[in-house]
Every structure is written in C-alpha cells, then in structure tokens.
C-alpha positions in Angstrom: -16.0 25.0 18.3 -15.8 21.6 19.8 -13.7 18.9 18.2 -14.0 15.2 18.5 -11.2 14.6 21.2 -10.1 11.4 19.5 -9.7 13.1 16.1 -7.9 16.0 17.8 -5.5 13.6 19.4 -4.5 12.2 16.0 -4.6 15.5 14.1 -0.8 15.6 13.7 -0.7 11.9 12.5 -0.6 11.4 8.7 0.1 8.4 6.6 3.5 6.6 6.4 6.1 9.1 5.6 7.0 12.8 6.0 4.4 14.0 3.4 5.6 16.5 0.9 5.0 17.4 -2.7 7.0 18.4 -5.7 5.5 21.9 -5.5 6.7 22.2 -1.9 10.2 21.0 -2.7 10.4 23.3 -5.7 9.4 26.3 -3.7 11.8 25.5 -0.8 14.8 25.1 -3.1 14.0 27.4 -5.9 13.7 24.6 -8.4 11.7 24.1 -11.6 8.9 21.6 -10.6 9.2 20.0 -14.0 12.8 19.1 -13.2 12.1 17.3 -9.9 12.0 13.5 -9.8 9.7 12.0 -7.2 11.0 8.7 -5.8 8.9 9.0 -2.6 5.6 7.4 -3.5 5.2 3.8 -4.5 3.5 4.1 -7.9 4.1 2.8 -11.4 6.5 5.5 -12.9 5.6 4.4 -16.4 1.9 5.3 -16.2 -1.1 3.2 -16.9 -1.8 1.0 -20.0 -2.8 3.2 -23.0 -6.1 1.3 -23.1 -6.9 2.4 -19.6 -6.4 6.0 -20.5 -8.6 5.7 -23.5 -11.3 3.9 -21.5 -11.3 6.7 -18.9 -11.5 9.4 -21.5 -14.4 7.7 -23.2 -16.3 7.5 -19.9 -16.0 11.2 -19.4 -18.7 11.7 -22.0 -21.2 10.4 -19.6 -20.0 12.3 -16.6 -23.5 13.8 -16.1 -24.6 10.4 -14.9 -23.9 8.5 -11.7 -21.7 5.4 -12.0 -23.3 1.9 -11.8 -24.1 1.3 -8.1 -22.6 -2.2 -8.3 -19.7 -1.4 -10.6 -20.9 -4.5 -12.6 -18.3 -4.4 -15.4 -15.4 -4.1 -12.9 -17.0 -6.7 -10.6 -17.2 -9.2 -13.4 -13.7 -8.6 -14.5 -12.1 -8.9 -11.1 -14.2 -12.0 -10.3 -13.0 -13.6 -13.5 -9.4 -12.7 -12.9 -9.3 -14.1 -9.4 -11.8 -16.9 -9.7 -14.1 -15.6 -7.0 -17.9 -15.1 -6.9 -19.0 -11.6 -7.7 -20.7 -11.1 -4.3 -17.4 -11.7 -2.6 -16.0 -8.4 -3.8 -16.1 -5.0 -2.0 -14.9 -1.9 -3.7 -13.5 1.5 -2.5 -11.9 4.6 -3.7 -8.4 3.1 -3.3 -7.4 0.9 -0.4 -7.4 3.8 2.0 -11.2 3.9 1.5 -11.6 0.1 1.8 -9.5 0.0 5.0 -11.6 2.7 6.6 -14.9 1.1 5.6 -14.1 -2.4 6.7 -12.7 -1.2 10.1 -16.0 0.7 10.6 -18.0 -2.3 9.4 -16.3 -5.1 11.3 -15.4 -3.4 14.6 -17.1 -1.4 17.3 -15.5 1.1 19.7 -13.3 -0.7 22.1 -12.4 -3.6 19.9 -8.8 -4.7 19.6 -7.0 -4.4 16.3 -3.6 -6.1 15.8 -0.8 -4.9 13.5 2.8 -5.8 12.9 5.3 -2.9 12.7 6.8 -1.4 10.7 3.9 -1.5 8.2 1.4 0.7 6.4 0.2 3.0 9.2 -3.3 3.6 7.8 -4.5 0.4 9.7 -3.4 1.8 13.0 -4.6 5.4 12.3 -8.1 4.3 11.1 -8.5 1.9 14.0 -7.6 4.6 16.5 -10.1 7.0 14.9 -12.7 4.3 15.2 -12.0 4.1 18.9 -10.4 0.7 18.7 -7.5 -0.4 20.9 -4.4 -1.1 18.7 -1.9 -3.7 19.7 1.4 -3.5 17.7 3.9 -6.4 17.5 7.4 -5.0 16.9 10.1 -7.5 16.0 13.8 -7.3 16.9 14.7 -6.8 13.2 12.2 -4.6 11.3 12.6 -6.5 8.0 11.4 -9.8 9.5 8.1 -10.0 11.4 8.2 -12.2 14.6 5.2 -14.4 13.8 5.5 -16.2 17.1 5.0 -12.9 18.9 2.1 -12.1 16.5 0.6 -15.5 17.3 1.1 -15.0 21.1 -0.7 -11.6 20.9 -3.6 -13.3 19.1 -3.7 -15.9 21.9 -3.5 -13.3 24.6 -6.0 -10.8 23.3 -9.6 -10.9 21.9 -8.6 -9.5 18.5 -11.3 -8.4 16.2 -9.1 -7.6 13.2 -5.5 -8.5 12.5 -3.7 -6.8 9.6 -1.0 -8.6 7.6 0.7 -6.6 4.9 2.3 -8.9 2.3 4.5 -7.7 0.6 5.0 -5.4 3.5 5.3 -1.6 3.1 8.0 -0.5 3.6 10.2 -3.6 4.1 9.0 -5.8 1.2 8.7 -8.8 3.4 6.5 -11.6 2.1 4.4 -13.8 4.4 4.0 -17.5 3.6 0.4 -18.2 2.6 0.3 -21.3 4.8 1.6 -19.4 7.8 -1.3 -16.9 7.4 -3.7 -19.9 7.0 -2.4 -21.4 10.1 -2.9 -18.3 12.1 -6.4 -17.9 10.8 -7.3 -21.5 11.5 -6.1 -21.3 15.1 -7.7 -17.9 15.8 -11.1 -18.3 14.1 -12.7 -15.5 16.0 -10.3 -12.9 14.4 -10.8 -11.5 10.9 -7.4 -11.5 9.2 -7.0 -8.7 6.6 -4.2 -9.6 4.2 -3.1 -6.4 2.3 -1.5 -7.4 -1.0 -1.3 -3.8 -2.4 2.3 -4.3 -3.5 2.0 -7.8 -5.1 2.3 -8.3 -8.8 -1.4 -8.6 -9.7 -0.6 -11.5 -12.0 0.3 -13.6 -8.9 -2.3 -15.5 -6.9 -0.9 -14.5 -3.5 -3.5 -15.2 -0.7 -6.5 -15.1 -3.1 -7.4 -18.7 -2.4 -7.6 -18.3 1.4 -11.1 -16.6 1.7 -12.6 -19.7 0.1 -10.9 -21.9 2.6 -11.3 -19.7 5.6 -14.2 -17.3 6.1 -12.2 -15.1 8.5 -9.5 -14.2 5.8 -9.9 -11.1 3.7 -7.5 -10.2 0.8 -7.0 -6.6 -0.3 -5.9 -5.6 -3.8 -5.4 -2.2 -5.5 -5.0 -0.8 -9.0 -2.6 1.9 -7.7 0.7 0.1 -8.1 1.5 -2.1 -11.0 -1.6 -1.1 -12.9 -0.5 2.6 -12.8 -3.9 4.0 -11.7 -3.0 5.5 -8.4 -4.7 8.8 -9.4 -8.0 7.1 -10.2 -8.3 5.5 -6.7 -9.6 1.9 -7.1 -9.2 -0.8 -4.4 -11.1 -3.9 -3.5 -11.4 -6.6 -0.9 -12.2 -10.3 -1.4 -14.1 -11.6 1.5 -16.8 -14.0 2.6 -20.2 -12.6 1.3 -21.5 -12.2 4.9 -18.6 -9.8 5.7 -19.1 -8.0 2.4 -22.8 -7.5 3.1 -22.0 -5.9 6.4 -19.4 -3.6 4.8 -21.8 -2.6 2.1 -24.1 -1.0 4.6 -21.6 1.8 5.1 -20.2 2.1 1.6 -21.1 5.4 -0.1 -23.2 4.2 -3.1 -21.1 5.9 -5.8 -17.6 5.8 -4.2 -15.7 5.0 -7.5 -16.0 7.3 -10.5 -17.1 5.9 -13.8 -13.8 6.8 -15.6 -11.9 4.9 -12.8 -14.1 1.8 -13.2 -13.6 1.8 -17.0 -9.9 2.3 -16.7 -9.6 -0.6 -14.3 -11.5 -2.9 -16.6 -9.2 -2.0 -19.5 -6.1 -2.4 -17.3 -7.1 -5.9 -16.3 -7.3 -7.0 -19.9 -3.8 -5.9 -20.7 -1.6 -8.8 -19.7 1.4 -7.6 -21.7 1.6 -4.4 -19.7 2.0 -6.2 -16.4 4.6 -8.5 -17.8 6.6 -5.6 -19.2 6.4 -3.7 -15.8 7.6 -6.8 -13.9 10.6 -7.2 -16.2 11.5 -3.5 -15.9 11.0 -3.3 -12.2 13.2 -6.4 -11.7 16.0 -5.0 -13.9 16.0 -1.6 -12.2 15.8 -3.1 -8.7 18.8 -5.3 -9.5 20.7 -2.3 -10.9 20.0 0.0 -7.9 20.7 -2.7 -5.2 24.0 -3.5 -6.9 25.0 0.1 -7.0 24.0 0.7 -3.3 25.7 -2.5 -2.1 28.9 -1.2 -3.7 28.6 2.1 -1.8 30.2 2.2 1.6 27.9 3.3 4.4 24.7 2.0 2.7 22.9 -1.2 3.4 19.7 -2.6 1.9 17.0 -3.6 4.4 14.4 -4.8 2.1 12.8 -4.5 -1.4 9.8 -5.4 -3.5 9.2 -4.6 -7.2 10.4 -1.0 -7.5 10.4 -0.3 -3.8 13.7 -0.2 -1.8 14.3 0.3 1.9 17.8 1.2 2.8 20.0 2.5 5.7 22.5 5.3 5.5 25.1 4.7 8.2 26.5 8.2 8.3 23.5 10.5 7.9 20.3 11.2 9.7 17.5 10.3 7.2 15.8 13.7 7.4 19.1 15.4 6.5 19.8 12.9 3.7 16.3 13.4 2.3 16.7 17.2 2.4 20.1 17.0 0.7 18.6 14.9 -2.1 15.6 17.3 -2.3 18.0 20.2 -2.9 19.2 18.3 -5.9 15.6 17.8 -7.1 15.2 14.2 -6.0 12.4 13.4 -3.6 12.7 10.3 -1.4 10.8 9.2 1.7 12.2 9.5 5.2 11.2 6.1 6.5 11.7 6.9 10.1 8.1 8.1 10.2 7.1 4.5 10.1 6.6 3.1 13.6 9.3 0.6 14.2 11.9 2.4 12.1 12.3 5.5 14.3 15.8 4.4 15.5 17.0 3.3 12.0 18.6 5.5 9.4 16.1 4.4 6.9 15.1 5.9 3.5 12.5 4.4 1.2 12.8 4.9 -2.5 10.5 3.8 -5.3 12.5 3.5 -8.5 11.8 5.0 -11.9 13.4 4.4 -15.3 17.2 3.8 -15.8 18.2 7.4 -16.5 16.4 8.7 -13.4 17.7 5.9 -11.2 21.3 6.6 -12.4 20.8 10.2 -11.3 19.5 9.1 -7.9 22.5 6.7 -7.5 25.0 9.4 -8.2 23.3 11.8 -5.7 23.2 9.2 -3.0 26.9 8.2 -3.5 27.8 11.9 -3.3 26.3 12.2 0.2 26.9 8.7 1.6 
C-alpha cells in the first residue's frame, strides 16, 4: 500500500492539544465517566438554547430527505444578523471544514500561507496537507503577536493566505480591527482570513471589513457561545467572487438539516447569548482571582470561558495527568506551536461548582 508522502509526514500531527477523551481518562484511572469534568475543549458548558434543540428534533422527521443545497433559511438568518448579502456567505460542517475548503479553493500547491503562533494549528496543518509552504511568525511573548514582524513577513513573501485568529486560541488576544484593515490595505495581493470563532456572536468584530476590503474574509462558528459544537456549523463571510470559487469544492450537502434548523433557532435567541456572556464573565473573574492568589500560577491570557495559565513548578503534562486522576480534564497547551517551552495549561470553564472543584485541585498541586 502506498501512502501520500505528504499525508504520511503529518500523520502524527493532530489539532491543538494532546487529544484525549472522557472515556480514555476514565479507563486509565478507573473512574466513572459520569463523574469526570471536561475543561479541555472550548465549548459552551451550559448547552444550546432550548429552541435550538427543539428545532433540531423537529428536523429529524425529514431525515430521509437531503438538506437544502443552499441552506436558504440559515443563509437568510446569518445575512440578516451581520448585514451582509446572502451570496457573501460560505458554509461548512464547522470551521475545520470551512478552513480546509477555503485553503483548497484559494491556494495551489507551493503557495505561501502565513500564520502567527501560538494559534489554532488547523491552519498550518491543512496548508501543509495542501502542499503549501507555511511561514510562522513567533513573537517574543506568546500572548502578544508581533504585528511588525507579521507585516515584515508579508512584505518579504508572496503570501497567498494570511490567518489571523481574533480572539486568539489559546491566548485570548484580540487584534484591533483597524490594524487588520491596515495590513490588508497594504498587502492587497494576500487574502486575510480573520477567524472569530471565539468572539461573542453579538459583537460586530471584523464583520464590516469584507465590504471595505475584498481581500478580507471573516470566519464565524456556532460551536462556542451558541452551544452547537456537536452539530458542526461554521461559515465564512467573503467577497462573492471568493465564495464562488470556494463553492466549486464544497460538498453539496455538507451541513445536516437538523444542524441548519438548530442554528436558525439559536440566532433568534438573543437572551441566551446575553445570559452566557454574563455567566462567562463572572466565572472568568472568579477563576482568575483564585489563580492569581495561588503562588506558582500566572495567567497568560483569557477570553470568555477560556483561560491560558502557567504553572511554575510542574511540567504541564504531569499537571494535566494529576488533575485527570482526580477526574478533571484540562488541555496541555504545550502542544501549541510557540508554547513548547512554557508550562502552559488551557482550561475552558464550566459552572461555579465545577470551577470550584478545579480551583481546589489546582491549588493542591501548585
């Protein structure tokens, strides 16, 4: 059997953390899976809006039919929410799908793709699998991207795609909208993909930029605040000429009908987003205050319910394993490029009782 040598080269590379599962942790430590708390993945721990669940359940009655090719109801709802034309929207089964499809659509083998690190590693992995050359700008401090170095790389290289993750995963860094616009204006031959997966969907973020600059694309997802990670819905807002090229390679039914209906219902529930923001803010403040009062722990960055922190006295893998033995799953963030030499853990907070349990466990090993 002959493997694609490029795929074989990256066969050991996965996403952005040492991937595990509740079942794996339970088996390794002899724990009841139901008693394990997962803080490793950045999701909404409170679930989706009830209306989204009901909409998805209702759509199951027509599961014998293919979904609408154009996802018309979702397209209309997203266009209305963000004040963009419907033909500026490109949909995928989560942003992983969108990222893969746009890289394949807007690059050819040998193109250069620019990233800042640390960041969501799917950009780099998909670009490598496409056969692109990846240039990574690493900053002296991982929580603050060196935009001057990023700009210099754009001036030095013929960059096809440049990825900017804002808020950044895993650091929580936010990039100023006008700074992004300035880069895109001065490097008009580069397509800038601004990944706003972690933004509060009620915020405008960079959504106005594609109308101003045809080389700016904005990504959004329903996986985080909306609580629909398991249903896999992501989208890009881009110039219609870019969308038309990407549509060539999009599988015609790449989002299931229940996912589409759940997303439409979630968009309509403004109160849900407001409640989540309030809870996330309160829990983040509680957790950061507890960690800052704990010797040997420093906070490197945060966003919504996501915290990046350093443990001065423990290797991250050992700390993550010690917490796993207590039924608490966190992400060893040293698997992010750019954080290899830091004692970094990433946690995604839950409700107060769960967060108090995590705080106590971390204090016990700090």
